[in-house]
C-alpha positions, -999 to 999 in steps of 0.1 A, spaced: -417 -309 246 -439 -295 220 -426 -271 194 -424 -236 211 -428 -205 189 -410 -173 202 -407 -138 189 -373 -123 179 -362 -94 200 -373 -61 182 -335 -53 176 -330 -87 159 -360 -81 134 -343 -48 126 -309 -65 122 -323 -91 100 -339 -66 77 -306 -48 75 -285 -79 71 -306 -92 43 -307 -60 24 -277 -39 30 -252 -49 58 -227 -71 40 -211 -60 8 -209 -97 -5 -231 -125 4 -204 -151 8 -195 -137 40 -221 -157 58 -200 -189 54 -171 -172 70 -192 -163 100 -205 -197 103 -171 -213 102 -158 -188 127 -187 -195 151 -180 -233 148 -143 -227 155 -154 -208 187 -176 -237 198 -146 -260 193 -123 -237 213 -149 -236 240 -152 -273 243 -113 -278 244 -110 -251 270 -136 -263 295 -123 -299 290 -91 -287 307 -111 -286 340 -137 -312 331 -121 -340 311 -155 -357 305 -165 -330 281 -140 -341 256 -133 -379 256 -98 -391 247 -94 -395 210 -121 -371 199 -111 -351 169 -124 -315 171 -134 -306 135 -158 -287 111 -177 -306 84 -195 -290 54 -216 -305 27 -241 -294 1 -271 -309 -16 -273 -293 -50 -308 -307 -61 -322 -300 -27 -305 -265 -25 -292 -271 9 -259 -263 27 -249 -280 59 -222 -268 83 -215 -291 113 -191 -289 142 -185 -311 174 -179 -282 196 -195 -272 228 -231 -272 215 -261 -252 229 -290 -258 252 -324 -242 251 -313 -212 271 -282 -208 249 -304 -209 217 -327 -182 230 -299 -160 242 -275 -163 214 -299 -168 184 -329 -148 195 -312 -117 211 -288 -94 194 -254 -85 208 -255 -113 234 -231 -135 218 -223 -166 237 -186 -161 228 -187 -126 244 -204 -139 276 -180 -168 276 -150 -144 275 -164 -123 302 -172 -152 325 -136 -165 323 -127 -138 349 -93 -147 362 -88 -178 340 -60 -179 315 -77 -162 285 -46 -166 263 -53 -204 260 -86 -199 243 -88 -187 206 -122 -169 201 -133 -150 170 -170 -139 171 -176 -114 199 -206 -96 184 -234 -121 181 -247 -108 149 -226 -128 124 -251 -158 125 -279 -137 110 -259 -132 78 -273 -167 66 -307 -151 59 -289 -133 30 -289 -167 12 -314 -188 32 -353 -190 31 -351 -212 62 -324 -222 88 -323 -252 111 -300 -255 141 -297 -290 155 -276 -291 187 -265 -309 218 -245 -293 245 -215 -310 260 -222 -325 294 -260 -326 288 -284 -352 273 -312 -332 258 -308 -319 222 -327 -292 205 -338 -280 170 -341 -244 165 -356 -231 131 -365 -198 116 -374 -182 83 -357 -151 92 -389 -130 97 -404 -121 130 -401 -154 150 -383 -187 155 -392 -221 169 -375 -244 194 -383 -281 200 -366 -311 218 -348 -334 195 -333 -368 204 -295 -364 198 -265 -385 210 -237 -365 192 -223 -335 209 -221 -303 188 -241 -282 163 -255 -288 127 -268 -259 108 -288 -265 77 -295 -238 53 -323 -241 29 -313 -217 2 -334 -192 -16 -349 -197 -49 -327 -172 -68 -297 -174 -89 -273 -160 -65 -282 -185 -37 -278 -214 -63 -240 -208 -61 -239 -217 -25 -251 -253 -33 -220 -259 -56 -190 -277 -45 -165 -254 -61 -180 -223 -47 -180 -236 -11 -145 -246 -14 -133 -215 -27 -149 -193 1 -136 -216 28 -101 -216 14 -102 -178 10 -115 -169 45 -108 -198 68 -78 -215 52 -58 -209 84 -82 -218 111 -66 -242 136 -93 -269 134 -97 -293 103 -124 -282 79 -136 -310 57 -158 -310 27 -180 -339 19 -188 -342 -18 -222 -355 -29 -224 -392 -39 -225 -398 -76 -238 -426 -97 -214 -450 -114 -218 -468 -146 -243 -493 -130 -265 -466 -116 -252 -472 -81 -244 -442 -58 -209 -440 -48 -195 -421 -19 -166 -398 -24 -138 -393 1 -139 -361 23 -114 -334 14 -97 -311 39 -99 -275 29 -76 -258 53 -43 -276 54 -22 -244 51 0 -231 81 -4 -197 95 32 -189 89 30 -155 106 19 -171 140 50 -193 141 83 -181 157 109 -167 134 132 -194 146 109 -220 132 105 -206 98 131 -212 70 142 -186 45 126 -209 17 93 -209 36 93 -172 39 100 -170 1 73 -194 -7 47 -178 14 56 -144 -4 48 -160 -37 15 -172 -23 2 -139 -9 17 -116 -36 10 -139 -66 46 -127 -79 72 -151 -92 101 -129 -80 119 -133 -47 111 -106 -20 139 -80 -15 133 -81 23 108 -91 50 99 -84 86 83 -109 108 70 -98 143 48 -106 173 36 -77 195 24 -86 229 11 -64 259 -21 -46 261 -26 -55 225 -14 -87 207 -10 -90 170 13 -107 144 26 -91 112 47 -106 84 54 -78 57 74 -81 26 92 -57 3 90 -67 -32 122 -67 -54 102 -56 -85 75 -29 -88 40 -46 -88 23 -43 -122 -5 -21 -110 16 2 -85 7 33 -105 -30 27 -108 -53 48 -88 -72 17 -76 -39 -2 -68 -43 -25 -37 -20 -17 -9 -12 -54 -4 -18 -61 34 -43 -89 42 -60 -85 75 -69 -115 97 -85 -116 131 -77 -149 150 -64 -163 118 -98 -156 100 -95 -135 68 -112 -103 71 -101 -82 41 -75 -82 13 -67 -46 9 -65 -29 43 -57 7 35 -60 16 73 -28 -3 79 -5 14 55 0 49 42 -2 53 3 36 57 0 41 21 12 15 6 -10 41 -18 -26 43 -36 7 28 -72 8 19 -93 38 -4 -102 66 -15 -86 99 -34 -108 123 -50 -93 154 -61 -110 186 -83 -83 198 -91 -59 170 -127 -48 172 -147 -48 141 -181 -35 133 -211 -58 128 -201 -67 92 -166 -74 102 -155 -55 69 -152 -20 81 -125 -12 107 -136 11 135 -114 43 139 -96 32 172 -62 31 189 -56 -5 180 -56 3 143 -33 33 150 -8 13 170 -8 -17 144 -3 10 117 27 26 135 43 -7 143 39 -20 106 54 13 91 84 11 115 91 -25 107 90 -18 70 113 13 72 136 -8 95 138 -36 70 146 -10 42 174 6 62 188 -27 71 189 -38 34 205 -3 26 231 -8 53 240 -44 45 238 -47 7 243 -15 -11 240 -30 -46 208 -48 -37 192 -17 -22 203 4 -52 186 -19 -75 154 -18 -54 155 20 -52 155 22 -90 124 0 -89 103 15 -62 121 45 -47 98 69 -65 69 55 -46 88 60 -13 94 96 -22 57 102 -20 62 99 19 74 135 18 40 148 9 17 155 37 37 135 62 58 148 90 61 117 112 86 97 93 106 123 74 140 115 94 137 79 84 127 85 48 157 111 44 183 83 54 166 60 27 168 85 -2 192 78 -30 203 98 -59 223 100 -91 247 128 -91 275 144 -109 300 121 -92 282 87 -96 287 65 -124 270 33 -138 245 19 -112 259 38 -83 237 60 -63 246 84 -34 228 88 -1 224 122 17 247 110 45 274 101 19 269 133 -1 274 155 31 305 135 42 323 142 9 314 178 6 344 200 1 353 224 29 340 255 13 305 240 4 277 251 26 247 237 10 234 205 -7 231 213 -43 205 197 -66 191 200 -99 156 188 -112 152 181 -149 146 158 -178 162 125 -175 179 125 -210 192 161 -206 200 167 -170 235 153 -169 246 176 -197 228 207 -183 249 238 -187 243 249 -152 264 220 -138 296 234 -155 308 257 -126 300 232 -99 320 206 -117 348 230 -121 347 239 -83 345 200 -73 309 205 -60 287 175 -63 252 181 -75 223 157 -70 205 150 -101 167 144 -100 146 134 -129 116 116 -114 83 133 -119 77 136 -81 110 151 -72 97 187 -76 68 179 -50 93 161 -28 117 190 -26 89 212 -13 91 192 20 127 183 18 144 216 28 172 204 50 192 174 60 209 178 95 224 214 94 225 215 56 199 235 35 191 222 0 197 247 -29 181 243 -64 208 254 -87 184 264 -113 169 290 -92 184 324 -84 222 328 -79 247 307 -62 272 318 -37 304 301 -48 326 317 -21 341 338 -48 376 353 -44 382 390 -47 395 386 -82 364 367 -93 341 392 -77 360 420 -94 359 402 -129 321 396 -125 313 432 -118 335 443 -148 316 419 -172 282 432 -160 293 465 -173 310 452 -205 281 431 -216 253 455 -205 245 465 -240 244 429 -252 220 420 -224 197 449 -232 197 440 -269 189 402 -262 162 413 -238 145 435 -263 143 406 -288 134 379 -263 111 401 -241 81 378 -247 97 349 -230 125 364 -210 122 382 -179 159 394 -176 193 388 -195 223 388 -172 260 378 -171 266 343 -156 292 330 -132 280 295 -134 289 287 -170 322 275 -183 317 258 -218 282 268 -228 272 302 -241 240 304 -221 214 288 -198 179 295 -184 175 301 -148 142 303 -128 134 332 -103 132 323 -67 96 329 -66 85 314 -99 73 279 -111 102 259 -122 102 246 -160 100 211 -147 68 218 -127 54 239 -154 58 210 -178 42 184 -154 12 207 -147 6 210 -184 9 173 -188 -18 170 -162 -42 192 -181 -37 225 -165 -37 246 -197 -44 280 -183 -12 283 -162 1 320 -160 31 324 -182 62 326 -162 92 343 -178 128 328 -173 162 345 -168 187 341 -196 222 339 -183 251 344 -208 287 333 -206 310 362 -209 340 341 -218 323 322 -247 333 330 -282 297 334 -293 289 359 -265 322 379 -273 312 381 -309 277 392 -301 289 418 -276 310 434 -305 279 434 -326 259 452 -299 287 478 -295 288 484 -331 249 489 -332 247 458 -356 215 437 -358 220 405 -340 199 387 -365 189 351 -357 213 347 -328 188 356 -299 164 329 -312 193 304 -316 206 311 -281 171 308 -265 163 277 -284 197 261 -274 190 269 -238 156 254 -238 170 222 -255 199 219 -231 176 216 -200 153 194 -217 124 217 -223 104 217 -256 107 244 -281 77 266 -284 81 270 -321 105 243 -334 102 255 -371 113 290 -361 144 276 -342 154 254 -371 150 284 -397 173 305 -374 200 277 -371 198 271 -408 204 309 -416 233 311 -392 250 278 -406 245 290 -442 260 324 -434 291 306 -419 299 288 -450 298 318 -475 
């Protein structure tokens, strides 16, 4: 047969232009496509041989072979799969979206499709070769036939097909690389090995690289032995019973590039209308870039054991970005570039499955090993807290995973919300908490009355706690109450209520005097029932921005925040307040005491002083007066 020239389908010409100029974000993808197509061809031959043994003689090793010629700028990918005839070449390489793989699946009809592992279902991956090749030749012989063919094209508007004498079943693709610096890389041994191991390291069939022959000292060419590039096992595709704990840990080190052992992992296989595998790990230590805006989410996406992407954001929410692992889908549709996932139900279902497995693994760790979970929480709990923002689906599970320091925890101990509620005194109606500076929160004066009553207060010092509590309003039938806001109902006795009312009248003059001096910063001065040992504390109005939030907003560059005035509460039983009350009743000047009290209240809660020099001067004057 003479060489026959044919025109590409119009859509193919458009696709080639798109493929060469913009479709793929990195050019190395072409090799993944060629290897995937080769694996498809091997699968087809294996599957069809089940009903026709002559298609695969006994002893035949199904394999993929790759070689390069650096000087000639050629790359060769060869397989001994099903091969193609003239009709296949025209339909599969001359027409878009008529992938032989896709038709093959369709024609299986009622056959057992689960026994054949096919990858490329869109018929466009092959054209990616023209990103790096100025000419491509496909030499092929179809199993069961005797006539071979040579297909060639320069990726413009046409292709040629001619008969070729062949006695070896399969397909040999030769790429004549472009004369540019980028294409030169794909004629180098290290580059090809790197790409294959990255994308196709878990393909079921052996992929062998054949190094170029080199001259020895005598000037003679010496052949180098072939090297298998994909000797790794797709651990996630094995049954849990087949995998040892050591293998799980070793695989975690491989995919996470971390030296530490994982805190927990979950290995699952979902079957039914959709089939996929997942192997997800929860690190024991925070990844180094966990707080970077461009931090990777950690899940690697595979389709049919072929690597698709490293950082699949569609499979995990940001608040689980510490998770590492692999998801492998049997029937996940991709767009033509295999890089951008379509918005479909399969992705949604996989995402729900993975989230549930991660949360279940965390809860299992929390239930079975309290010390281990507490250590993990101190490392990564702050990331998990982000799940309370713009997320209403998993709040119940997240609430059970929360851990806090409190006024009753010591050392490394933490308390869960369930434990907190179980040990609430009979008279306590709400869950009390306080948000503040880590170094000052445990000695905050507002805790004094709660400790005296035996009420436990959750202590929150992470930057995200303020945001979290805007969504965390209740646990079961118990409401949360920020003890730094408004007043607290302590179920006071009649005597306590009576004493409180009397103190309001007795200290009215002092409150008014303090208010006049501190009016710039203080909204109100009032008598407190929450203080026992300290002379005063600062409280936030129910509708005002908390001091912690205000500090955070300023730290983030919000300089024009409206000034929020606080409430100064004084302790009627404290000697300083008693002394100042007498001064106010005698119409004496309070001197530097208001500045000292306000400064002390700020320092006690961990807030910065607006004017440190003024506060130091006030304290110095008071101390000097006390020694005269």
